[in-house]
C-alpha positions as a Python dict, from the first residue, in 0.01 Angstrom:
ca = {
    (1, 'M'): (0, 0, 0),
    (2, 'A'): (-126, 275, 164),
    (3, 'D'): (-216, 592, -56),
    (4, 'S'): (-118, 964, -10),
    (5, 'A'): (-401, 1040, 161),
    (6, 'T'): (-327, 782, 458),
    (7, 'P'): (-86, 896, 752),
    (8, 'K'): (253, 739, 728),
    (9, 'P'): (285, 440, 903),
    (10, 'T'): (489, 444, 1272),
    (11, 'P'): (565, 233, 1555),
    (12, 'A'): (258, 344, 1780),
    (13, 'N'): (-16, 149, 1494),
    (14, 'F'): (112, -128, 1627),
    (15, 'P'): (127, -334, 1965),
    (16, 'P'): (464, -365, 2101),
    (17, 'L'): (751, -603, 2043),
    (18, 'D'): (962, -514, 2289),
    (19, 'A'): (972, -877, 2319),
    (20, 'L'): (1221, -890, 2019),
    (21, 'A'): (1440, -597, 2135),
    (22, 'H'): (1693, -788, 2296),
    (23, 'L'): (1748, -1024, 1982),
    (24, 'P'): (2019, -936, 1754),
    (25, 'A'): (1822, -1012, 1431),
    (26, 'W'): (1524, -1227, 1321),
    (27, 'A'): (1311, -1282, 1003),
    (28, 'V'): (979, -1280, 1011),
    (29, 'A'): (768, -1563, 860),
    (30, 'L'): (582, -1357, 621),
    (31, 'S'): (257, -1566, 459),
    (32, 'G'): (70, -1239, 329),
    (33, 'G'): (-195, -1241, 571),
    (34, 'A'): (-245, -980, 784),
    (35, 'D'): (-123, -1063, 1114),
    (36, 'S'): (242, -1165, 932),
    (37, 'T'): (178, -829, 733),
    (38, 'A'): (163, -656, 1052),
    (39, 'L'): (426, -792, 1227),
    (40, 'L'): (671, -791, 931),
    (41, 'I'): (526, -359, 889),
    (42, 'A'): (560, -311, 1319),
    (43, 'S'): (956, -465, 1290),
    (44, 'A'): (1082, -271, 981),
    (45, 'L'): (953, -10, 1187),
    (46, 'R'): (1138, -30, 1483),
    (47, 'W'): (1424, -215, 1381),
    (48, 'P'): (1507, -176, 1013),
    (49, 'D'): (1865, -315, 1019),
    (50, 'K'): (1736, -613, 1221),
    (51, 'T'): (1445, -719, 1027),
    (52, 'H'): (1413, -999, 760),
    (53, 'A'): (1143, -1211, 622),
    (54, 'I'): (1077, -1578, 493),
    (55, 'H'): (785, -1662, 277),
    (56, 'V'): (724, -2022, 216),
    (57, 'H'): (584, -2084, -114),
    (58, 'H'): (314, -2395, -55),
    (59, 'G'): (240, -2458, -414),
    (60, 'L'): (-100, -2622, -273),
    (61, 'Q'): (-317, -2402, -401),
    (62, 'A'): (-306, -2121, -737),
    (63, 'A'): (-358, -1898, -506),
    (64, 'A'): (-4, -1921, -362),
    (65, 'D'): (216, -1735, -666),
    (66, 'G'): (-25, -1405, -559),
    (67, 'F'): (96, -1470, -178),
    (68, 'A'): (449, -1480, -244),
    (69, 'T'): (415, -1177, -479),
    (70, 'Q'): (235, -964, -219),
    (71, 'C'): (533, -1050, 17),
    (72, 'E'): (802, -930, -252),
    (73, 'T'): (601, -613, -309),
    (74, 'L'): (559, -535, 96),
    (75, 'C'): (932, -583, 140),
    (76, 'Q'): (1056, -412, -114),
    (77, 'H'): (847, -103, -17),
    (78, 'F'): (1019, -125, 373),
    (79, 'H'): (1349, -211, 216),
    (80, 'V'): (1310, -550, 459),
    (81, 'P'): (1550, -836, 261),
    (82, 'L'): (1333, -1140, 180),
    (83, 'V'): (1353, -1481, 104),
    (84, 'V'): (1126, -1738, -79),
    (85, 'V'): (1149, -2071, -10),
    (86, 'R'): (949, -2353, -244),
    (87, 'V'): (854, -2657, -72),
    (88, 'Q'): (635, -2966, -156),
    (89, 'A'): (378, -2931, 162),
    (90, 'A'): (113, -3232, 15),
    (91, 'H'): (19, -3491, 281),
    (92, 'A'): (79, -3889, 299),
    (93, 'S'): (-188, -4118, 346),
    (94, 'G'): (-355, -4067, 732),
    (95, 'E'): (-96, -3774, 768),
    (96, 'S'): (-326, -3390, 869),
    (97, 'P'): (-257, -3168, 580),
    (98, 'E'): (-211, -2836, 801),
    (99, 'D'): (55, -3082, 1012),
    (100, 'A'): (249, -3170, 687),
    (101, 'A'): (260, -2824, 577),
    (102, 'R'): (316, -2724, 891),
    (103, 'Q'): (621, -2959, 914),
    (104, 'A'): (734, -2822, 575),
    (105, 'R'): (741, -2491, 672),
    (106, 'Y'): (941, -2542, 1025),
    (107, 'L'): (1230, -2782, 817),
    (108, 'A'): (1219, -2429, 498),
    (109, 'F'): (1237, -2180, 840),
    (110, 'A'): (1577, -2372, 952),
    (111, 'E'): (1754, -2435, 594),
    (112, 'A'): (1657, -2077, 468),
    (113, 'L'): (1813, -1936, 796),
    (114, 'Q'): (2106, -2206, 729),
    (115, 'T'): (2202, -2026, 386),
    (116, 'N'): (2097, -1711, 358),
    (117, 'W'): (2242, -1423, 568),
    (118, 'G'): (2588, -1553, 673),
    (119, 'G'): (2446, -1714, 998),
    (120, 'A'): (2357, -1346, 1140),
    (121, 'V'): (1969, -1453, 1206),
    (122, 'Q'): (1864, -1777, 1425),
    (123, 'H'): (1590, -1606, 1524),
    (124, 'I'): (1226, -1651, 1315),
    (125, 'A'): (907, -1414, 1464),
    (126, 'L'): (554, -1544, 1474),
    (127, 'G'): (269, -1345, 1404),
    (128, 'Q'): (-8, -1595, 1576),
    (129, 'H'): (-196, -1416, 1828),
    (130, 'A'): (-396, -1465, 2160),
    (131, 'D'): (-699, -1589, 1882),
    (132, 'D'): (-469, -1824, 1742),
    (133, 'Q'): (-350, -1932, 2142),
    (134, 'V'): (-721, -2006, 2232),
    (135, 'E'): (-807, -2238, 1908),
    (136, 'T'): (-501, -2411, 2011),
    (137, 'L'): (-587, -2464, 2354),
    (138, 'L'): (-932, -2522, 2229),
    (139, 'L'): (-839, -2756, 1948),
    (140, 'A'): (-608, -2989, 2241),
    (141, 'L'): (-959, -2998, 2497),
    (142, 'S'): (-1116, -3134, 2095),
    (143, 'R'): (-858, -3441, 2120),
    (144, 'G'): (-858, -3517, 2496),
    (145, 'A'): (-463, -3368, 2527),
    (146, 'G'): (-279, -3414, 2799),
    (147, 'L'): (-49, -3069, 3007),
    (148, 'P'): (166, -3035, 2687),
    (149, 'G'): (-194, -3006, 2458),
    (150, 'L'): (-320, -2759, 2701),
    (151, 'A'): (-11, -2558, 2722),
    (152, 'S'): (-54, -2430, 2370),
    (153, 'M'): (159, -2203, 2179),
    (154, 'P'): (505, -2099, 2427),
    (155, 'S'): (622, -1757, 2345),
    (156, 'I'): (992, -1890, 2295),
    (157, 'L'): (1076, -2234, 2093),
    (158, 'T'): (1360, -2350, 2006),
    (159, 'R'): (1333, -2633, 1742),
    (160, 'Q'): (1649, -2753, 1481),
    (161, 'G'): (1879, -2528, 1576),
    (162, 'V'): (1622, -2235, 1512),
    (163, 'T'): (1451, -2016, 1818),
    (164, 'Y'): (1068, -1897, 1735),
    (165, 'H'): (909, -1592, 1929),
    (166, 'R'): (522, -1531, 1976),
    (167, 'P'): (569, -1110, 2014),
    (168, 'W'): (201, -1109, 2002),
    (169, 'L'): (10, -1362, 2224),
    (170, 'D'): (-162, -1179, 2423),
    (171, 'I'): (-334, -943, 2161),
    (172, 'A'): (-652, -1006, 1950),
    (173, 'G'): (-629, -1037, 1588),
    (174, 'V'): (-911, -780, 1515),
    (175, 'T'): (-630, -535, 1706),
    (176, 'L'): (-363, -634, 1451),
    (177, 'R'): (-618, -611, 1108),
    (178, 'Q'): (-728, -292, 1216),
    (179, 'A'): (-400, -134, 1262),
    (180, 'L'): (-372, -292, 939),
    (181, 'I'): (-663, -86, 783),
    (182, 'D'): (-572, 219, 1023),
    (183, 'I'): (-290, 290, 745),
    (184, 'G'): (-415, 156, 407),
    (185, 'Q'): (-176, -171, 412),
    (186, 'M'): (-343, -440, 228),
    (187, 'W'): (-296, -798, 276),
    (188, 'V'): (-393, -1139, 113),
    (189, 'E'): (-676, -1367, 275),
    (190, 'D'): (-587, -1760, 220),
    (191, 'P'): (-888, -1902, 70),
    (192, 'S'): (-849, -2196, 265),
    (193, 'N'): (-948, -2030, 600),
    (194, 'Q'): (-1291, -2050, 514),
    (195, 'D'): (-1314, -2412, 471),
    (196, 'T'): (-1483, -2535, 775),
    (197, 'R'): (-1381, -2897, 720),
    (198, 'Y'): (-1053, -2756, 912),
    (199, 'T'): (-1119, -2803, 1270),
    (200, 'R'): (-959, -2506, 1352),
    (201, 'N'): (-1119, -2224, 1068),
    (202, 'K'): (-1485, -2419, 1238),
    (203, 'I'): (-1349, -2290, 1613),
    (204, 'R'): (-1239, -1933, 1422),
    (205, 'A'): (-1585, -1900, 1280),
    (206, 'D'): (-1872, -2055, 1484),
    (207, 'I'): (-1709, -2111, 1843),
    (208, 'L'): (-1484, -1778, 1863),
    (209, 'P'): (-1791, -1544, 1822),
    (210, 'A'): (-1963, -1719, 2075),
    (211, 'L'): (-1708, -1704, 2301),
    (212, 'E'): (-1681, -1342, 2260),
    (213, 'K'): (-1999, -1321, 2348),
    (214, 'A'): (-2062, -1468, 2656),
    (215, 'F'): (-1716, -1458, 2809),
    (216, 'P'): (-1604, -1132, 2659),
    (217, 'A'): (-1259, -1173, 2857),
    (218, 'F'): (-1240, -1511, 2713),
    (219, 'R'): (-879, -1428, 2534),
    (220, 'Q'): (-702, -1358, 2891),
    (221, 'T'): (-822, -1589, 3089),
    (222, 'F'): (-786, -1870, 2883),
    (223, 'A'): (-412, -1768, 2828),
    (224, 'R'): (-385, -1798, 3196),
    (225, 'S'): (-515, -2154, 3170),
    (226, 'A'): (-286, -2259, 2941),
    (227, 'A'): (-8, -2050, 3114),
    (228, 'H'): (-102, -2254, 3444),
    (229, 'A'): (-77, -2587, 3201),
    (230, 'A'): (227, -2491, 3093),
    (231, 'Q'): (374, -2393, 3445),
    (232, 'A'): (247, -2806, 3576),
    (233, 'Q'): (438, -2947, 3272),
    (234, 'S'): (741, -2786, 3337),
    (235, 'L'): (746, -2900, 3663),
    (236, 'L'): (635, -3262, 3568),
    (237, 'Q'): (945, -3219, 3307),
    (238, 'E'): (1168, -3172, 3611),
    (239, 'L'): (1027, -3513, 3758),
    (240, 'A'): (1055, -3716, 3485),
    (241, 'E'): (1421, -3628, 3465),
    (242, 'Q'): (1481, -3730, 3787),
    (243, 'D'): (1294, -4012, 3801),
    (244, 'L'): (1486, -4134, 3453),
    (245, 'L'): (1809, -4086, 3632),
    (246, 'Q'): (1713, -4300, 3913),
    (247, 'V'): (1493, -4614, 3707),
    (248, 'G'): (1813, -4590, 3433),
    (249, 'N'): (1828, -4549, 3057),
    (250, 'P'): (1668, -4770, 2935),
    (251, 'P'): (1448, -4749, 3195),
    (252, 'N'): (1499, -5123, 3452),
    (253, 'I'): (1147, -5247, 3450),
    (254, 'S'): (1185, -5340, 3864),
    (255, 'A'): (1316, -5031, 3947),
    (256, 'L'): (1047, -4842, 3720),
    (257, 'Q'): (734, -5081, 3930),
    (258, 'L'): (815, -4892, 4248),
    (259, 'L'): (676, -4584, 4101),
    (260, 'S'): (308, -4530, 4135),
    (261, 'V'): (146, -4550, 3816),
    (262, 'A'): (130, -4153, 3734),
    (263, 'R'): (534, -4141, 3776),
    (264, 'Q'): (523, -4447, 3506),
    (265, 'T'): (320, -4255, 3275),
    (266, 'N'): (510, -3966, 3303),
    (267, 'L'): (867, -4090, 3286),
    (268, 'L'): (771, -4304, 2993),
    (269, 'R'): (625, -4047, 2826),
    (270, 'H'): (907, -3865, 2892),
    (271, 'W'): (1152, -4138, 2799),
    (272, 'L'): (946, -4209, 2433),
    (273, 'V'): (981, -3791, 2327),
    (274, 'L'): (1351, -3898, 2372),
    (275, 'E'): (1343, -4183, 2179),
    (276, 'Q'): (1131, -3968, 1911),
    (277, 'M'): (850, -4215, 1953),
    (278, 'Q'): (489, -4086, 2148),
    (279, 'A'): (264, -4346, 2251),
    (280, 'S'): (-107, -4274, 2220),
    (281, 'A'): (-332, -4262, 2511),
    (282, 'A'): (-402, -4646, 2464),
    (283, 'Q'): (-72, -4767, 2347),
    (284, 'M'): (27, -4609, 2740),
    (285, 'E'): (-219, -4768, 2877),
    (286, 'A'): (-128, -5106, 2704),
    (287, 'L'): (251, -5106, 2822),
    (288, 'L'): (150, -4985, 3117),
    (289, 'V'): (-34, -5331, 3169),
    (290, 'Q'): (267, -5498, 3025),
    (291, 'V'): (465, -5347, 3279),
    (292, 'K'): (319, -5375, 3620),
    (293, 'S'): (219, -5812, 3457),
    (294, 'C'): (647, -5849, 3446),
    (295, 'T'): (732, -6015, 3732),
    (296, 'T'): (877, -6325, 3588),
    (297, 'R'): (1209, -6394, 3349),
    (298, 'G'): (1002, -6535, 3044),
    (299, 'H'): (746, -6260, 3065),
    (300, 'D'): (733, -6061, 2717),
    (301, 'I'): (678, -5747, 2641),
    (302, 'H'): (604, -5618, 2270),
    (303, 'I'): (374, -5345, 2266),
    (304, 'K'): (336, -5092, 1953),
    (305, 'V'): (369, -4744, 1977),
    (306, 'G'): (389, -4467, 1755),
    (307, 'R'): (579, -4638, 1414),
    (308, 'G'): (787, -4813, 1650),
    (309, 'F'): (739, -5093, 1897),
    (310, 'V'): (867, -5101, 2310),
    (311, 'R'): (1021, -5431, 2362),
    (312, 'R'): (1136, -5608, 2730),
    (313, 'D'): (1521, -5624, 2689),
    (314, 'A'): (1621, -5868, 2916),
    (315, 'A'): (1605, -5609, 3269),
    (316, 'V'): (1498, -5310, 3087),
    (317, 'L'): (1292, -5147, 2830),
    (318, 'R'): (1389, -5050, 2440),
    (319, 'C'): (1195, -4928, 2121),
    (320, 'Y'): (1242, -5090, 1841),
    (321, 'N'): (1169, -4884, 1465),
}
């Protein structure tokens, strides 16, 4: 906490939060790190009656109890109601530890909002900022992602009935840390953030400083590219929905063959998402080859996709687990 010699914090210490102003109430996803600490304080100073907090205790490292204690102390100081949720975030074999923790957090947030505050809170505010957006874009590029990946993180996202808001995607991380330093506010540093075995940490430690030196405006220009990708993906989504209406759900194979390969790909990816399946590039290529070759009644289609299969069922394609 700030000492007696430090000026009392005010909303002016932090970047604006206009994107949250219209909401009736929200919970800050509070890790105890610098970004979420800044968001919690900025929110509590502006809208003390609207601000709540949720801390997810992953239990993956010895420092986790200290993170929870820091969040409790912070919320008590700023009079913010806090819920601490303990989860089992250990990853399964072949699963990314980061993905496992992320999925556990989303589930914890949804459950916390369902069981606390009388259902009055349906929104979560996230402290992710411009550097996080750049890291997400670079990760997508490194994996050869399509437009959904290149669109990076949206400013608003609804998932499992919860709407997530990222009001500071245009703010540099150093700005948030400096705001905390200016008011004498401490935060916790997750030791895993220094582990460069994780690609995101390697980007943060090695690539972002180089980009800063070579392209000082990279945060703004990268964000612009992500926004262009998001807009293009929105158009592809509209086209896929229109094509699916014409082809049918499940997709009629003969009708599908009348579309260009690009539109077949776009439609099939959309359809698979609706079926809660996701095809790799190789799986999609194999499926397209089979669709093109399916010109006789006896031609079978049986393609592994994600954790399930796409098979021919008479005149249409169907998904099976």
